[in-house]
C-alpha positions in Angstrom: 42.3 76.5 78.0 41.7 75.8 74.3 41.1 72.1 74.9 38.5 72.9 77.5 36.7 75.1 75.1 36.6 72.2 72.5 35.0 69.8 75.1 32.3 72.4 75.8 31.6 72.7 72.1 31.0 68.9 71.8 28.7 68.8 74.8 26.9 71.7 73.4 26.4 70.0 69.9 25.2 66.8 71.4 22.8 68.7 73.6 21.5 70.5 70.6 21.0 67.2 68.7 19.0 65.6 71.5 16.8 68.6 72.0 16.3 69.2 68.3 12.7 68.0 67.3 13.6 67.2 63.7 16.4 64.9 64.5 14.3 63.2 67.1 11.5 62.5 64.5 13.9 60.9 62.0 15.5 58.8 64.7 12.1 57.5 65.9 11.1 56.6 62.3 14.3 54.6 61.7 14.0 52.8 65.0 10.3 51.9 64.3 11.2 50.5 60.8 13.9 48.3 62.3 11.6 47.0 65.0 8.8 46.3 62.4 11.0 44.5 60.0 12.5 42.4 62.8 9.1 41.6 64.2 7.6 40.8 60.7 10.4 38.3 59.9 10.1 36.5 63.2 6.4 36.5 63.2 5.8 36.1 59.4 3.2 33.5 58.6 4.2 30.3 56.9 2.9 29.4 53.4 3.2 26.6 50.8 4.5 26.7 47.3 4.4 24.0 44.6 7.4 23.9 42.2 7.5 21.7 39.1 10.9 20.0 38.7 11.8 18.2 35.4 13.4 14.8 35.8 15.5 13.2 33.0 15.2 9.4 33.2 18.6 7.8 32.9 19.5 4.2 33.8 22.7 4.1 31.9 24.8 3.8 35.0 22.7 1.3 36.9 22.5 -2.4 37.7 19.8 -2.8 35.0 22.2 -1.4 32.3 24.9 -3.8 33.4 22.5 -6.7 33.0 21.5 -5.6 29.5 18.0 -4.5 30.6 16.6 -1.3 29.1 14.0 1.0 30.5 10.7 1.4 28.5 8.8 4.4 29.7 8.8 8.2 29.5 12.3 9.6 29.0 11.4 12.7 31.0 8.8 13.4 33.7 7.7 16.4 35.8 7.7 16.1 39.6 5.5 18.6 41.5 7.2 19.4 44.8 5.3 21.3 47.6 7.6 23.2 50.0 6.7 25.1 53.3 8.5 28.3 54.1 8.1 31.8 55.4 5.8 33.8 53.2 8.4 36.4 52.4 10.8 33.7 51.1 8.3 31.9 48.8 9.1 34.0 45.8 12.8 33.2 45.8 12.5 29.4 46.0 12.9 27.7 42.5 13.5 24.3 41.0 17.3 25.0 41.2 17.0 24.6 45.0 15.7 21.1 44.7 17.3 17.8 43.8 15.0 15.1 42.2 16.5 11.6 41.7 15.5 8.0 40.8 16.6 5.1 42.9 17.9 3.4 39.8 19.6 0.5 41.6 16.2 -0.8 42.7 15.8 -2.4 39.3 17.6 -5.8 39.2 15.6 -7.9 36.7 13.1 -7.5 33.9 9.5 -6.7 34.7 7.2 -3.8 35.7 8.7 -1.5 38.3 7.6 1.5 40.5 11.0 3.1 40.8 11.1 5.3 43.9 11.6 9.1 43.4 13.7 11.0 46.0 13.4 14.7 46.5 15.9 16.6 48.7 17.1 20.2 49.1 20.3 21.3 47.3 21.5 23.1 50.4 21.7 21.5 53.8 20.9 24.8 55.4 17.8 25.5 53.3 15.3 27.9 54.9 12.3 25.8 53.7 11.1 22.3 54.1 9.7 19.7 51.6 6.1 18.9 52.5 5.2 16.5 49.7 5.8 15.6 46.0 4.0 13.8 43.2 4.6 11.4 41.7 6.5 9.5 44.3 7.4 6.7 41.9 8.3 6.3 38.2 6.4 3.5 36.5 8.1 1.7 33.6 8.7 -1.7 32.1 12.3 -3.2 32.0 13.3 -5.9 29.6 16.0 -6.9 27.1 15.5 -5.3 23.7 14.2 -7.0 20.6 13.3 -5.9 17.1 11.6 -7.2 13.9 10.4 -5.9 10.5 6.8 -5.9 9.5 4.7 -4.9 6.4 2.6 -1.7 6.8 -1.1 -2.3 6.2 -3.5 0.5 5.3 -6.9 0.7 7.0 -9.4 3.0 5.3 -11.8 4.2 7.9 -14.0 5.8 5.3 -14.2 3.7 2.1 -16.4 6.1 0.2 -14.1 9.0 -0.4 -13.8 9.0 -4.2 -16.2 11.3 -6.2 -18.6 9.8 -8.7 -17.0 9.3 -12.2 -13.6 8.7 -10.6 -11.8 5.7 -9.3 -8.8 5.2 -7.0 -5.6 3.9 -8.5 -3.0 1.9 -6.6 -2.1 3.8 -3.5 1.7 4.6 -3.0 3.2 4.5 0.5 6.5 6.2 1.2 7.6 3.0 3.1 6.2 -0.4 2.7 7.8 -2.1 5.7 9.1 -0.8 9.0 11.3 -2.0 11.8 9.9 -2.0 15.3 11.9 -2.3 18.6 11.1 -2.6 22.3 11.0 -5.0 25.2 11.2 -8.6 23.9 8.0 -9.7 25.5 6.0 -6.8 24.0 7.6 -7.1 20.5 6.4 -10.7 20.4 2.8 -9.4 20.8 2.9 -7.2 17.8 1.2 -8.9 14.8 0.9 -6.1 12.4 1.6 -2.4 11.7 -1.5 -0.5 10.7 -1.8 3.0 9.3 -5.3 4.5 9.5 -6.5 6.6 6.6 -9.3 8.9 7.3 -10.5 11.1 4.3 -13.8 12.9 4.7 -13.9 14.8 1.3 -14.9 13.3 -2.1 -11.7 13.3 -4.1 -11.5 14.3 -7.7 -7.8 14.6 -7.9 -4.7 12.9 -6.6 -4.0 13.6 -2.9 -1.0 13.1 -0.6 -1.6 12.8 3.1 0.5 12.2 6.2 -0.2 9.0 8.3 1.4 7.0 11.1 2.0 3.3 11.5 0.8 1.9 14.8 1.9 -1.6 16.3 -1.2 -3.7 16.8 -1.7 -7.1 18.6 -3.9 -10.0 17.4 -7.0 -8.4 19.1 -6.5 -5.0 17.3 -5.1 -3.2 20.4 -2.1 -0.9 20.4 1.0 -2.5 21.9 2.7 -0.3 24.5 6.5 0.4 24.7 7.0 -0.2 21.0 9.1 2.2 18.9 8.6 2.4 15.2 11.5 3.6 13.1 11.5 7.2 12.0 10.4 6.8 8.4 7.3 4.8 9.4 6.4 7.4 12.0 5.9 10.0 9.3 4.5 8.2 6.3 3.3 9.9 3.1 0.4 8.1 1.3 -0.3 9.2 -2.3 -3.7 8.3 -3.5 -4.0 8.5 -7.4 -7.5 9.6 -8.4 -8.3 8.6 -12.0 -11.1 9.7 -14.2 -13.4 7.1 -15.7 -13.4 7.0 -19.6 -13.9 4.7 -22.6 -10.7 4.3 -24.7 -10.1 2.9 -28.1 -7.5 0.1 -28.1 -4.3 0.7 -30.1 -0.8 -0.6 -30.5 2.5 0.4 -31.9 5.1 -1.1 -34.3 8.8 -1.3 -33.4 11.8 -2.2 -35.6 9.9 -1.0 -38.7 12.3 -1.1 -41.7 12.5 1.8 -44.1 10.1 1.9 -47.0 7.5 -0.3 -45.3 4.0 1.2 -45.2 2.2 -0.3 -42.1 -1.0 1.4 -43.2 -1.3 -1.5 -45.8 -1.3 -4.0 -42.9 -4.7 -5.1 -41.5 -4.6 -4.7 -37.7 -7.6 -5.9 -35.6 -8.1 -6.4 -31.8 -10.1 -9.0 -29.9 -11.5 -6.0 -27.9 -11.8 -2.6 -29.7 -12.7 -0.5 -26.7 -12.1 -0.8 -23.0 -13.7 0.9 -20.0 -10.7 2.5 -18.2 -9.5 5.2 -16.0 -6.5 7.6 -16.2 -5.4 10.8 -14.6 -7.6 13.6 -15.8 -4.6 15.7 -16.9 -2.6 12.9 -18.3 -3.6 13.6 -21.9 -4.3 9.9 -22.5 -6.9 9.5 -25.3 -6.4 5.8 -26.2 -5.4 2.5 -24.6 -2.0 1.6 -26.2 -1.6 -2.0 -25.1 2.0 -2.4 -26.3 4.5 -2.8 -29.1 4.5 -5.2 -32.0 8.0 -5.9 -33.2 8.6 -6.7 -36.8 10.4 -9.9 -35.9 7.0 -11.2 -34.9 5.4 -10.7 -38.3 5.4 -13.1 -41.2 3.4 -13.0 -44.4 -0.3 -13.6 -43.6 -2.1 -13.5 -40.3 0.0 -13.1 -37.1 -1.5 -13.1 -33.6 0.1 -11.5 -30.6 -1.3 -11.6 -27.1 -0.9 -8.7 -24.6 -1.4 -8.6 -20.9 -3.3 -5.4 -20.1 -3.5 -5.7 -16.3 -0.6 -3.3 -15.9 -0.7 -0.6 -18.6 1.3 2.6 -18.1 -1.0 5.3 -16.7 -4.2 3.3 -17.4 -6.4 1.2 -15.2 -8.7 -1.3 -17.0 -12.1 -1.3 -15.3 -14.1 -4.0 -17.2 -12.1 -7.0 -16.1 -10.4 -7.3 -19.5 -7.0 -9.0 -18.7 -5.7 -10.0 -22.1 -6.2 -8.6 -25.6 -5.2 -10.4 -28.8 -3.9 -8.4 -31.8 -4.2 -9.9 -35.3 -1.8 -8.4 -37.9 -2.2 -9.4 -41.5 0.8 -8.8 -43.7 -0.4 -8.5 -47.3 0.4 -11.1 -49.9 2.6 -8.7 -52.0 5.2 -9.4 -49.3 7.3 -12.6 -49.8 9.7 -14.7 -47.7 13.2 -15.9 -48.4 15.3 -18.4 -46.5 18.9 -17.5 -45.7 21.3 -20.2 -44.4 23.8 -19.4 -41.7 26.0 -21.2 -39.1 28.0 -20.4 -36.0 30.7 -18.8 -38.1 28.1 -16.2 -39.3 27.7 -14.9 -35.7 30.0 -12.4 -34.0 30.2 -11.5 -30.3 30.4 -7.8 -29.4 31.2 -6.1 -26.1 32.9 -9.1 -24.5 33.7 -8.3 -20.8 37.2 -7.4 -19.9 39.3 -10.5 -19.0 37.3 -12.9 -21.1 37.4 -14.4 -24.6 34.1 -15.4 -26.3 33.7 -18.4 -28.7 30.4 -19.2 -30.6 29.8 -22.9 -30.0 26.5 -23.4 -31.9 23.3 -21.7 -33.1 19.7 -22.8 -32.6 18.8 -22.9 -36.3 20.6 -23.2 -39.7 18.6 -20.7 -41.6 16.5 -17.6 -41.0 13.5 -16.1 -42.7 13.6 -12.8 -44.5 10.3 -11.0 -45.2 9.9 -8.2 -47.7 8.8 -7.1 -51.1 9.9 -9.2 -54.0 12.2 -6.5 -55.3 14.0 -6.1 -52.0 14.5 -9.8 -51.6 15.9 -10.1 -55.2 18.7 -7.7 -54.4 21.9 -9.6 -54.9 23.8 -7.4 -52.4 21.5 -8.2 -49.5 23.1 -9.5 -46.4 22.4 -10.2 -42.8 24.7 -9.3 -40.0 24.3 -11.5 -36.9 25.6 -10.2 -33.6 25.4 -11.3 -30.0 25.7 -8.0 -28.1 26.8 -8.8 -24.5 26.4 -5.2 -23.4 22.6 -5.8 -23.2 23.1 -8.3 -20.4 23.8 -7.5 -16.7 27.3 -8.2 -15.5 26.0 -10.7 -12.9 24.4 -12.7 -15.8 27.8 -13.1 -17.5 30.1 -15.7 -16.1 32.7 -18.2 -17.3 31.2 -21.1 -19.2 28.5 -21.8 -21.8 25.1 -20.1 -22.2 22.6 -19.1 -24.8 22.3 -15.5 -25.9 19.9 -13.6 -28.3 21.2 -13.0 -31.8 20.4 -9.5 -33.3 19.9 -9.8 -37.1 20.6 -6.6 -39.1 19.7 -6.3 -42.8 22.6 -5.0 -44.9 22.4 -3.3 -48.3 18.6 -3.5 -48.6 15.5 -1.8 -47.3 11.9 -2.8 -47.2 12.5 -6.2 -45.6 13.1 -7.6 -42.1 14.1 -10.8 -40.3 11.2 -12.9 -38.9 11.7 -15.1 -35.8 14.1 -15.2 -32.9 17.5 -16.8 -32.9 20.0 -17.8 -30.3 23.7 -18.7 -30.1 25.5 -20.8 -27.6 28.5 -18.7 -26.5 31.4 -19.9 -24.3 33.1 -17.3 -22.1 36.7 -18.2 -21.2 39.0 -16.3 -18.9 42.1 -15.1 -20.6 
């Protein structure tokens, strides 16, 4: 009897649900949504979508690589792939769903190639199709590699970039030469490396600019597929800008003995003033053409010539290339001859593993210059030394050679040795 009552309750509940308006409304809505979604998916319109897929160019595992042929072209390209799909799926399709490859084995010899590009879906069950893609080929040149080194030439596109009253010094380039590399047939076309310099402003001070070297053929055209080493790709050009000025010519004395008053010497120049240029903030007030060593001075007139084409910090503008200095040592200075021989010469700083022997000297007497009182000193002496430390190690070898003698006055001041002297020294291995 109880079980019968339970069945009646179930029938009663189901009947209540069916005939309940609220439940019928909810059920109808759910059913309508299911039908709409199902219909929309089946009847959804198709659309297209273009996806950009990056392609890394790699011929390392190819027939070309085995033949020693390199690829000269872009190392990476973008392939635009157009796919067709249901509209509701378009948003979810990405580059990860596509596979883009080069037919690398199509390259079997050197030359220009249009290497085919293949595009496929990653999944065999993809719910979209590939409609088209671009590019369809990869264009490049294939050849054996070659290289050579060239000077870097500067091309000033605007030659009037220095302000009035100023001149340009010698331009300094961070690299003077550069190595180029690329396909052999193209490397042979390169005749020069040119770095263009384009300065619009009028310069009054030193400037540094960044420039790039470009490979150029005999017709002035850029050569393709050529790589320039890293340093030359990013060159720094320093352009010294010097201020024009007129400078008095001067010189300096070196090796001056104690108690010698050079103000008593008469010094004159073949050119007293020069038109020159120097950095505005260099502090240069005169043109010092060089040093006059006392070993160059005897009693009376002495002439010394100086090359002035490469003075430190100074550019000569008036085409003066040489200046002669005349130094007159007054007559109150006297000379004295001192005899010597090879036994008077000692050798200092002999390299390890060697013994030095003085074989001969180029003179048998030297000239002392000084005041009469200094020359009359009975204790005066001259030390004569060949100092091998002043020579580079590569200039010292077993055998005989001539070396400079340094003469040092001993036990007297106010005098000096005039002239240059050499000794023949033999180096013998121990």
